[in-house]
C-alpha positions as CSV (number, residue, x, y, z in Angstrom):
1,M,67.8,66.8,267.7
2,H,67.7,70.4,266.6
3,T,65.3,71.7,263.9
4,P,66.8,73.4,260.9
5,L,65.7,76.8,262.3
6,E,67.4,76.0,265.6
7,K,70.6,75.0,263.7
8,L,70.5,78.2,261.8
9,T,70.2,80.2,265.0
10,L,73.1,78.4,266.6
11,I,75.3,79.0,263.5
12,K,74.4,82.7,263.6
13,S,75.4,82.8,267.2
14,K,78.7,81.1,266.4
15,V,79.4,83.6,263.6
16,N,78.5,86.5,265.9
17,E,80.9,85.1,268.5
18,I,83.8,84.9,265.9
19,I,83.2,88.4,264.8
20,S,83.0,89.8,268.3
21,Q,86.4,88.4,269.0
22,T,88.1,89.8,265.9
23,K,88.5,93.1,264.1
24,I,86.2,91.9,261.3
25,K,83.5,94.6,260.6
26,T,81.3,92.7,258.1
27,Y,78.8,90.2,259.3
28,P,78.4,87.6,256.6
29,K,75.0,86.8,255.1
30,I,74.1,83.1,255.5
31,I,72.8,81.5,252.3
32,V,70.7,78.4,253.3
33,V,71.5,76.0,250.5
34,S,68.1,74.2,250.0
35,K,68.9,72.1,247.0
36,T,67.1,68.7,247.0
37,F,65.0,69.7,250.0
38,P,61.3,70.2,249.6
39,I,59.9,73.7,250.2
40,E,58.0,72.4,253.2
41,K,61.2,71.8,255.1
42,I,62.4,75.3,254.3
43,L,59.2,77.2,255.1
44,P,59.8,77.6,258.9
45,I,63.1,79.3,258.0
46,I,61.4,81.6,255.5
47,K,58.7,82.4,258.1
48,S,61.4,83.3,260.6
49,G,62.4,86.2,258.3
50,H,65.6,84.7,256.8
51,L,66.1,86.1,253.3
52,H,68.9,84.3,251.5
53,F,68.6,80.8,250.0
54,G,70.6,78.9,247.4
55,E,70.0,76.4,244.7
56,N,72.3,74.8,242.2
57,K,69.9,73.8,239.4
58,V,67.7,76.1,237.4
59,Q,64.8,73.7,237.0
60,E,64.6,72.8,240.6
61,A,64.6,76.5,241.5
62,E,61.8,77.2,239.1
63,N,59.6,74.4,240.5
64,K,60.3,75.3,244.1
65,W,60.6,79.0,244.4
66,V,58.4,80.9,241.9
67,D,55.3,81.0,244.0
68,V,57.2,81.4,247.3
69,K,59.1,84.4,245.9
70,F,55.9,86.0,244.6
71,K,54.5,85.8,248.1
72,N,57.8,86.9,249.8
73,K,59.1,89.9,247.8
74,D,62.2,90.4,250.0
75,L,63.6,86.8,249.5
76,K,66.9,86.6,247.6
77,L,67.7,83.5,245.7
78,H,71.3,82.6,244.9
79,M,72.5,80.3,242.0
80,I,75.5,78.5,243.5
81,G,75.9,75.7,241.0
82,K,77.4,75.5,237.5
83,L,75.3,77.5,235.1
84,Q,75.2,76.5,231.5
85,S,74.9,79.4,229.1
86,N,71.8,77.9,227.4
87,K,70.0,78.2,230.8
88,A,71.1,81.7,231.5
89,K,67.8,83.3,230.5
90,K,65.8,81.1,232.8
91,A,68.3,81.6,235.6
92,L,68.0,85.4,235.3
93,K,64.2,85.2,235.7
94,I,64.3,83.4,239.1
95,F,67.7,84.2,240.7
96,D,68.9,87.5,242.3
97,Y,72.5,86.4,242.6
98,I,74.7,84.2,240.5
99,H,77.8,82.9,242.2
100,S,79.2,80.9,239.3
101,L,80.1,83.3,236.5
102,D,83.1,81.3,235.0
103,N,83.5,82.0,231.3
104,A,83.1,84.7,228.7
105,K,80.3,83.0,226.8
106,L,78.2,82.9,229.9
107,A,79.0,86.6,230.6
108,S,77.9,87.6,227.2
109,K,74.6,85.6,227.5
110,I,73.9,87.3,230.8
111,F,74.5,90.7,229.2
112,Q,72.1,89.8,226.4
113,Y,69.3,88.4,228.5
114,Q,69.6,91.2,231.2
115,N,68.8,93.7,228.4
116,E,65.9,91.5,227.1
117,L,64.4,91.0,230.5
118,N,65.2,94.4,231.9
119,K,66.5,92.8,235.0
120,R,70.0,93.0,236.6
121,V,71.4,90.4,238.9
122,K,74.4,90.5,241.2
123,L,77.3,88.4,240.0
124,F,80.3,86.6,241.6
125,I,83.2,85.5,239.4
126,Q,84.1,81.9,240.3
127,V,87.8,81.5,240.6
128,N,89.6,78.2,240.2
129,L,92.3,78.8,242.8
130,G,93.4,75.2,242.8
131,M,93.7,74.9,239.0
132,E,91.6,71.7,239.2
133,D,90.6,70.3,235.8
134,Q,87.3,69.0,237.1
135,K,86.2,72.4,238.5
136,S,84.9,75.4,236.7
137,G,86.3,78.9,237.3
138,I,88.6,81.5,236.0
139,P,92.3,80.9,236.5
140,L,93.8,83.4,238.9
141,K,96.2,84.6,236.2
142,D,93.2,85.5,233.9
143,L,91.0,87.1,236.6
144,S,91.9,90.8,236.1
145,N,91.3,90.6,232.3
146,F,88.1,88.7,232.8
147,Y,86.8,91.1,235.4
148,N,87.6,94.1,233.2
149,Y,85.8,92.5,230.3
150,C,82.7,91.8,232.4
151,K,82.7,95.2,234.1
152,R,83.9,97.6,231.4
153,E,82.7,96.0,228.2
154,L,79.5,94.3,229.3
155,L,78.7,96.6,232.3
156,L,77.8,93.6,234.4
157,D,77.2,94.0,238.2
158,I,80.2,92.1,239.5
159,V,80.0,92.3,243.3
160,G,82.6,89.8,244.3
161,L,84.5,86.5,243.9
162,M,83.6,82.9,244.8
163,C,85.8,79.8,245.3
164,L,85.5,76.1,246.1
165,P,88.8,75.1,247.7
166,P,90.1,71.7,246.7
167,I,88.7,68.8,248.8
168,K,91.0,67.7,251.7
169,S,93.0,70.9,251.3
170,E,93.7,73.6,254.0
171,S,90.8,75.8,252.9
172,E,92.0,78.7,254.9
173,N,94.9,79.2,252.5
174,Y,92.5,79.5,249.6
175,F,90.2,81.9,251.5
176,K,93.1,84.2,252.2
177,L,94.1,84.0,248.5
178,L,90.6,84.9,247.4
179,K,90.4,87.8,249.7
180,D,93.8,89.2,248.5
181,S,92.6,88.7,244.8
182,A,89.4,90.6,245.5
183,E,91.2,93.5,247.1
184,K,93.5,93.8,244.1
185,I,90.5,94.5,241.8
186,N,88.6,96.4,244.5
187,L,85.8,93.9,245.0
188,K,84.3,93.7,248.5
189,D,82.1,90.6,248.5
190,L,83.5,87.1,249.1
191,S,81.3,84.0,248.6
192,M,83.3,81.3,250.5
193,G,82.8,78.9,253.3
194,M,80.4,75.9,253.5
195,S,79.2,73.7,256.3
196,S,82.6,72.2,257.0
197,D,84.7,75.4,257.0
198,F,82.4,78.4,257.6
199,E,84.2,79.4,260.7
200,K,87.5,79.7,258.9
201,A,85.8,81.5,256.1
202,T,84.3,84.0,258.5
203,L,87.7,84.6,260.1
204,N,89.0,85.4,256.6
205,G,86.4,87.9,255.6
206,A,83.6,86.0,253.9
207,T,80.6,88.1,253.2
208,Y,78.4,85.2,252.0
209,L,78.5,81.7,253.6
210,R,76.9,78.8,251.6
211,L,75.5,76.4,254.2
212,G,73.4,73.4,253.5
213,S,73.9,70.2,255.5
214,A,74.8,72.1,258.7
215,I,71.3,73.5,258.7
216,L,69.1,71.1,256.8
217,G,70.9,67.9,257.4
218,T,72.2,65.3,255.0
219,R,70.7,65.8,251.6
220,K,69.4,63.3,249.1
221,T,71.6,62.5,246.2
222,I,69.9,63.2,242.9
């Protein structure tokens, strides 16, 4: 049985191997998705020097990460779950990246609270590539207009696009589509790829991989 730190090291080696065999120039950052796991299980990874961690609930992130981030100034915390606009202010206080910008109301709240808090975060627009009713995200046909609204009117720091391919789909097709969509609006970062498909995501230009169970094991359901 490998420890989480050993699993992370093995995954980094696998990603390195993929990149060395291709023409890909960007090594993706690995976000260790620590939702539902206690900070004690994550501390060895933090102590190893790993910087990027992900949570999907604001309250859990507050309870778990405030003290840790105060002691480790270089840590970067990523909000990867659905963010309600009424929790945007709290999210901005604790997170450095938000991967789930998915509507105009949330964008305007982030704009408002960034000015109040004098803090800017890096944002990914979540794109609903599969047009799934149960998933959040901007429809592909509306992406260009939404990006222009966020970037030009609100002056938000939009760094890239994020997607969650439909379950039981060929995720690689969606990764290619997200990459093409990002290139059309001149965005470089791609948040795509999870524990089950990070190799395909790496091959298709992911710059951020969101990995939980592959590193920390099966999570508790809460």
